[in-house]
Each structure stands twice: as C-alpha cells, then as structure tokens.
N, C-alpha and C positions, 0 to 999 in steps of 0.2 A: 405580223405575228399570226401564226396559224394555230388551229385547234390541237396540233400535235403536242404542244407544251402541256395542255390539260391532260392529255392521255399519258404522256411519258413521265411527267413529274411524279405522280404517285408510284410508278414502277421504280424509279430511282430511289424515292423515299423508302419504299418497302425493302429494297436491298440494303439500304443503310440501317434501317430500324431492326432488321433481322439479326444483326450482330450485337445489339444492345440488350441490357438486362434490366428487369424490375422497373424502377421509376424512370430511369434514363430512356427506356423504350417508350414508356407512356408519354413523357414530355416531348420527345422527338416526334412521335406520331401526331400529337396535337399540334405541334409547331408546323409540320409539313402540311397537315390538313388545313390549317389556317392560311398558309401561303397559297395553297390550291384554291381556297375560297377567294383570296385576294386576286388571283389570276382570273377567276370566273367573273368577279365584279369588274375587273378591267375590260374583259370582253363585253360585259353588259353595258358599260359606260360608252363603248364604241359601237354598240350594236344599233343598226338602223332597222326599226320595226316594220320592214316591208316583207314581200314574199320571197326575197332572194336568199341564197345560201352564202354565208359569210365566213371569213377566217378559214378558207378552204385549203386543204392539202390534197394533192392528187399526184401521186408518184407511182411508177411501176413497182410492183411487189413480186408477183410470180407471173411475169408477163407472158410466159409460154402458154399458160392456160387462161389468160385474160383477167388476172387478178391484179387490182390496183389498190394501193392504200389511199382510199378516197374518203375523206371525212370533212364535215363542215357543220355550221350551225345556222338554222333558220329559227323562226319564232317558236315552233313546236319544240325543237331541240333545246332552245335556250331555257325554257321552263324546266326541262329535265336536268340540264346541267346545273341550274340553280338548286333544284331539289337535292341532287347528289352532293354538291359541294357545301351546301348549308348543313345538311344532316350529318355528314361524316364527322366533322369536328364536334358537333353536339353529342353524337354517339360516343366518341372517344372521351369526351368530358364526363359523360355519365359513368364511365368505368373507373374513375379515379379512386373510388372507395374499395375497389376490388383488388385482390392480389392474384395474379395468374401465374401458374407455373409456365416457364418458357415464355415470358411476356414479349420478348422480341419477335418470336414467331407469331404470336397472337395478333399483335398490332401490324406486323408486316402483311399478314393475310387480309386484314381489313383494308389496308392501303392498296394492295394488289387487286382486291375485289372492286374498290372504287375505280381503279383504272379500267378494268374490264367493263364495268357498267357504263362508263363514259364512252368507251368504244361503241357499245350498243346504241347509245343515245345520239351519237354523231355520225355513225357509219353510213356511207352512201354507196357502198359496195356490198353485195350480198354475202360474199365469202368473208369479208372483214366482219360484217354483222354476226355471222355464225361463229366466227372465232371468238369474238367478244362475249357472245351468249354462252358458249361453253366454258370460256375462261372464268367467267363469274361464278360458275357452279363449283369449281375446284376449291377455292378458298373457303366458301361457306360450308362445304362438306367437311373440311378439316376443322373449322371453327366449331361446328356442331358436334363432330365425332370426338374431338379431343377435350373440349371444355364444357360439354353438355351434361344433362342429368343422368340418372342411373340407367335409363333405358335408351340411351343416346345411340348406341350402335344399330339396334334394330330400326329405330325411327329414322335415323339419318340414311340408312340403306334404302328404306322405302322411299324417302324423299328423292334420293339420287336416282333410283330406278325410274320413278315417275317422270321426273324432269328430263332425264337423259333419253328415255324412250320418246317423249314428245319432241325432243330436239332432233332425233333421227328423221321423223316425218318432215320437219322443217327443212332439213338438209336435202331430202329427196325433192322437195318443192323447189328449192334454190337451184339444184342441179338441173331439174327439168326446165326451169325458166332459162337457165344458161344456154341450153342446147336450142332453145327457140328464140334466142335474142340475136338480132342482126349483128354479125361480127363476133358472136360468141364472147360476150362480156358479162361480168357479174354486176354491172352498174344498175342502180335503182332506176335510172332513166331508161336504160336499155330494157329492163324487165317490163316496164310499163308500155313498151312498144313491141312486146313479143308477139302480139297478134294471136293470142290463144283463142280457140273456139270456145263456145259456152260449155261444152262437155269437158274440155281440158281445164277450164277454169274451176270446175267442180272439184277436181282432184287437188289442184293447187290450193284452193280455198280450205278444204278440210285438212290438208297436211299442215298448213299454217295454223289453222284453228286449234288443232290438237295441242301443238306446242305452246301457243299463247294462252289457251284456256287452262291448261295445267299450271302454268306459271302464275296466273292472276290470283287465285284459281276461280273458275266458273263451275257451278254445279253441272254435272256430277263428278267433276275432276278435282274436287276439293279435299278428298279424304286424307291426303298427306299433311295438310296445313296445320290443323289444331295440334296434333301430336308434335310436329316439328317445332312449332312456335313455343310449345310448353316445355319441351326437353332441351331446347337450345339455350346457351348462355344468353343473358339479357342483351348484350351487344349484338350477338348473332341474330336474335329475334328482331331487333330494331333494324338491322341491315336488310333482313328478309322482308319484313312488313313495310318498312318505311321507304325503301328504294327498289329492292329487287323485283317485287311483284309488279312494279310499274313497267318493267321491261316487257311483260306480256301485253299490258294495255298499249304501250307505245308501239309494239310490234303490230298490233291490229291496225292502228292508225297509219303507220308508215309503210308497212309491208303487205299486210293481208288484203285489206280492202282495195288499195290502189292497183294491186296486181291481179285481183280476181273480182272486179266490181260487179259483173253480171251475177256471179254466184252469191256475192255478198248481199245483193238485193233479193235474189231468189230465196235465200235461206234466212232473210232478215227476221221474219216472224219467229222462227224457231230459236234463233240466237238470243233475241230479246226475251222470249219466254223462259229460256234456260237461265238467263241472268236474273230475272225477277223471281223465279222459283228459288234460286240461291239466296235472294234477299229474305224471303219469308222463312225458308228452311233454317238458315243460319240464325235468324232472329229468334225463332221458336226454341232452337237448341240453346241459345245464349241464356234464355230464361231459366234453364235447368242447371246451369253451371254453378258449382260451389267453389271452384278454383278461380280466383280473380284473373290470373293470366290467361287461362283458357277461355273465360268469358270474353276478354278483349280479342282473342283470336277469332272467335265466331263473329264478333261484332265487325271485325275487319272484312270477313267474307261478305257480310251484308252490305257494307259500304262499297266494296269493290264491285259487287253485283249491280249496284245502281250506276256506277261509272261505266261498266260494260254495256248496260242497257242504253244509256245515253249515247254511247259511241255507235252502237249498232243501229240506232235510229237514224244516224248519219245526217245531221243538219248542223248549222252553225252553233246553235245553243248547246247541243250535245257535246260537240268537240271543245268548245270554249269552256263549258262546265267541267269537262274531263280534265282540261289543262289546270284550272285553278283547284279542282278537287284533288288531283294527284298530289299537288304541293301541300294542300291543307291536310289531307289524310296522312301524308308522310309525317308532318309535324305533330299531328294529334296522336297518332298511334305510337310514335316514339315517346311522346309524353306519357301516354297511358302505361306503356311497358316499363318506363322508368319509375313511375309511381309504384308499380307492383314490385319492381326490383328493390326499391328502398324499403318497402314493407317486409318483403320476404327476407332481405338481408338482416334486418334488425330483429324481427320477431320469429324468423325461421318457419313461417307458415304463409300460405296464400289462401287459406280457407276463410271465406267471408264470414261464416258463422262463428268463427273464433275471435273475430275482431269487434271493434266498436269503441266509440268515445275518443278516438285519436285526436279529433279537432280540439279537445280541451287542452291537450298538452302541446299541440303543434299548430298554431294558428296560421303561420305562413304556408306550411305544407297543406293545410286544409283549403286555403284560398286557391293555391296553385292547382290542387287536385280538382276543385270545383270549376275553375276556368277551363281546364283541359276537358272535363266532362261536358261542359256547355258547348265547347267547340265541337266535340265529337257528336253531340246530338243536334247540331246545326241551329243553335239559338241565333236569331238575328243579331248582327254586329259582331259575330264571331266568324272565324275563317271558314267554318263548315257550311255556313248558310248559303252564300252566293253560289257555290259549286252545286250543292244539292238542288237549289232553286232552278238553276239553268238545266240540270240533268232531268229533273221532273218535267220541266217545260218541254224539253226535247222529246221525252217519251209521250207526253200529252199530245204533241203535234202528230205523233205517229198513231196513237190509239188511246182514247180517254180512259178506257177500262183498265188497260195495262198500267197506265199512269196511276190510277187509283190504287192498284195493288202495290205498285212500286213505292208509293207514298207511305205505305205501312212501315217502311224502314225508319222514318222519322218518329212515328208513334211508338213502335216497339223499342227503338233505340233509347228514346227518352225514358221509357218505363224501366228497362233493365239496367240502364246506366245510373239513373238517379236512385234506384233501389239499391244498387251496389254501393253507391256513395253513402247513402244513409246507413247501410249495414256496417260500413267500415269506419265512418267518421263520426256519426251521431250516436246518441244514447250514452249509456254509462260506460266508463272504463272497466276493464276486468283485470285479473292478475297479470295477464299477458300484455295488454295495451297500456297499462298504467305506467310502464317504464319507457314508453315511446317518447323520444325527444324531437324537437323541431329540427328541420334541415338547416344546414349552414355550409359555408365554403362552396366547394364545387357543386354540391347538390343544389344549393339555393341558386347559384349562378345559372346552372343548366335549366332549372325550372323557370327562372325569371325570363330567360331568353325565349323559351317555348311559349310562355304566356304572352310575352310581348308580341311575338309573331302571330299568335292566334288573334289578338285584339287588333293589331295594325292591319293585317290582311282583311279581317272582318269589316273594319270601319272603312278602309279604302282599298278595294281590290282592283280598281281600274288600271293601275300600272301593269299588273300581271296580265290582265285581259288584253291590254294594248300590245304587249310584247308578241302575243300569239295570233292576234286577230287577222292580220294580213295573210300569214302563212296558212291559217285554218281556212279562210275564204278561198284562197288559191287552190288548196288541196281539194276542197269540196267541189269547186267548179271544174277542176281537172278530171276528177273521177266521174262526175255527172255527165261530162261530155263524151266519155268513152263508151 
C-alpha cells in the first residue's frame, strides 16, 4: 500500500459529500475522515522508525518536464500525517451544533483541503509540493469567504494576496533549482545535489523564506493572521491554525534549509531574532485583547514563533521539539477555538468583559477549558511542556540571551491565558452567563478527546519523539555535511 490512498481518499470523499445536504453531508464527512484516520493508523502500525522513506509512490506525471508524482512518508512526515488525520475528524465533530447553508460544499472543501495538505506533507517532488501548497489555499479561501464574519471578503482577500504572493517566490525558487539539477528533475534529492554557489543559495533561501514565513506566520509577515482567524468560521480557523500553518514550518525543515544550507546558517541569527521578536510582540498584543478568539490568535503567533526559533537554531532538540510541538499546538489551538465557538454560539459574544461565572453552571466545560489552557501554557505533564522545553533548550544551545527572551512566551502566556480563564469562568454570573448550560453530546465528546490527547501526550511523549528521531538525525547530519 502506498501513500497515494491517503492523498486520494479525501478527494473521492469530497466529491461524494459535495452532493449531500444538511446532516447527511455532516455525517458522511465525519465518516470519511475517520476512515482516513484509520488508514493513517494502519500506516503508523507498519511504519519502521528509521531514516528511510516508506509507502513510496513514484510514477511519471508530466515526464516531458521532469515532473513525477513522488510521495512517501518518513519520521518527519509521519508526525504531520498524524496531525492532519487526527484533527480533521475532530474539527468536523466540533461543527455538529452548527447549521451551514450548502453544507455539502462546506464539508467537501474541508476534505479537499485535507488532501492538499497531505500532498504537502508527503511530496518528494518540488512541483508536486507546490501544487499541494496552492491547492490547499483554494478551499480555505472559499470556506472563509462564504461562511465567515461580516468583514470576511476584505479580510479573506488580504489573506489570499499575502499567501499567494509568497507562493510565487517559492515557485521561482523551485524553477531555479530545477534548472540547476542534474537531469533537470524536480525531485527533492536532485535539488539537494544542485550544487548552488553561496550567492545562488541566498536567492533560493529568501524566496523560500518569504513563502514559509508568511504561512507560519513569522514577524513581520503576520498581519493577515489575527483578522483572518477572527473572521473565519470556527472550522476554518481550526483548519488554518491547527494544520495549515504547519505547512510553513514543515517547508522550512524539508525544503528551505536542506536546499540552501549555507544561507540558512549565514542568516541564522536574523531568522531566530525575527522569530523571538514575534513571540514578545504577539504576547504583548495578546494582553490587550478583549475578544477571546482574537486573544487566542495572537497566542498562536507567539507559540509558532518559538517553534520557528527552535528550527532555525538547527539542532536535534530544536527539530524534535518542533515535531512534538506542532502536534501539541494543533490539538491545543483547536481546543481553544472550540471553547470560544461554544461560548459565542450560546451567548452571542466573545467579549471577555461581558462574561464570568460560567464554571458554576458548567462544571465539565470549566474543567475541559482549564485542561486546554494548562496545555497551552505548557504546564508539566501536559502536551505543551515537552515541546517547549526542547525548543527552549535548542535556542539556549545557540545563545543563552536569546533563549531567555524566548522563554518569556511561557511567562506571558501563563498570565494572559489564566487571566482570560478567570474572567470567563470565575466570579459571579451575570444576566448573560446565568443561562449558560453545560456541554453534552458531540460537544462533550470533542472536548473529552482533546483533553485526553493533552494529558496522554504530556505524560508519555516518547512514542512521538521515537517516530521522528531517526529522520531528524539523518536530516541534520545530511545538511551539516553539505
């Protein structure tokens, strides 16, 4: 069995779901996403955690110009496949209390987006990687533009222009590498043997960096993110924050640094500083937010900034920390946005100052909310701790003072997250929150799964680290020898 089944099953599912309506579309989308998760778990059960690429498909696609449909899974890709296939059914489950006009199209776009992101995470051909990268942008654009908030058109257009412009720079880098590859191929292995001069690597590095920095986003390319997260429907926000931004992080690891290692080390200090500036900047802005969903959006920028800093430090701890933290951040941020989706749907507000005392009426909801907050602020024995510990260790090995500043994300995050929790859940109820009832059914199930993942990964993260360890070591050794 090859990775092609992971890629094409969601496409087939999307075509089937597109013709269904209302609850039928919802149930079918959940069914297909669970089947996709089962396929991913089958791959995981047969995965050998070494440095090899497994479940490979390699067939001619556009052979005249050297394009092959080449995709496979190694330890790094396996983490991303798990992230995608675990979160998509969770995200669909969180939509069960919503009613969408043209539900078939809505859920079909989510499944098509899943397929495109899996192409990105498994592609070993530069052209295929670019196709997946752009294909993922199309469904999220329509999800945000058709089912978003009042200002959705302007915000979504800004998001599209930002990300599409960055993608064009990446395309130029891919084409440039193609013409310098022996035999003129788009293969990742061929790119790594292109033999670029240090000056040529500079242009390739910055072309890739712009595309990936916008997607993550890294300061100062972040301005599209808070507005887009706020105006998007909750499921769209979860797809963006939980999975799609990881495309940029993955791109740095898989495509940018290996293909321009000299420039990556030459500009290492600048990229780490930009990442850390983003941590501090986003954390400070988060303190001022009155809208809970927007606060979580800025919190996400800070957490991703730490992941980026750990990657750019380029050592085993940084890459391993990034692997587990990408998975953990995806779970936590989906949980946080789901919390605010529940609140805003029931009370028709996200203003923290208008809330309070909800814990008195909703004990299960309050406990789930607290567990997600603790995972987000990296409390030991939650999933956020091990990733942030490894990432800070990575930056510390590079520069102790930069690590000290990067560590502010833990302090700042704990303050504004716990303050948010207190403002929403503690204190006395008011006329608005007095009617809040506890979660049940699909809401309780989704929150229970998220909380279980937060605790299980936090208590025993070793299986995740073991999956990627050999691939990470091999990648670092390969790059360092170039």
